[in-house]
C-alpha positions, 0 to 999 in steps of 0.5 A: 590469483586464487584469492581473487577467484574466491572473492569473485565467486563469493560476490557472485553468490551474494548477488544471486542470493540477494536477487532471489530474496528481492524477487520472492517478495517483489511484485510489479504494479500494473497501473494503467491510465483510467485506473482508480487508485488510493494514494499513501498519506506518508508523504502528504503534509497538512492533513488534519490530526496527528499522523497516528489517527489518519488513514494510511491511504486517501482516495480513490483518485483516477490516473491521468497518465503514467510516467515511465514504470515508476510514477503516475500522474493522479487527478486530485480533488479540489481540496488537495489540488495544491499538491503535486499530482505525480506520485511514485508507484510505491505510494499508490495502490489499486482501489478495490471497490467495496461490496456496499458500493457495488450493491447500494440497495443491499441492506447493511446488517452489522453484526453486534459485538459478542458478549464474553463472560470470563469465569473467575479462576482460583489462581495458581495452584 
């Protein structure tokens, strides 16, 4: 009898510990209809080039409707319309508009790469 009580308490403590670890890093995705999102290329096939060289996300695409909490139907472009348009929320992330897109008249001023000079060291002493 005593052993069962200890086992049940241990299981309850383990559940609570795991819940705290999950809640610490988990964030609910708040995605609504009309939002612009990027879609992960992880599950997409027939994209050009090796997987290492591809972008991690493609888009932006517009959400047509949400299906429950965990899925979203996305309006795909002409070249990607053969794919199934419903994606898990874990494969979608919100699109953040770049500053260049917000201000198209602003001049882009890329910084040149810095020159690094390395002094010859005498080696181990």
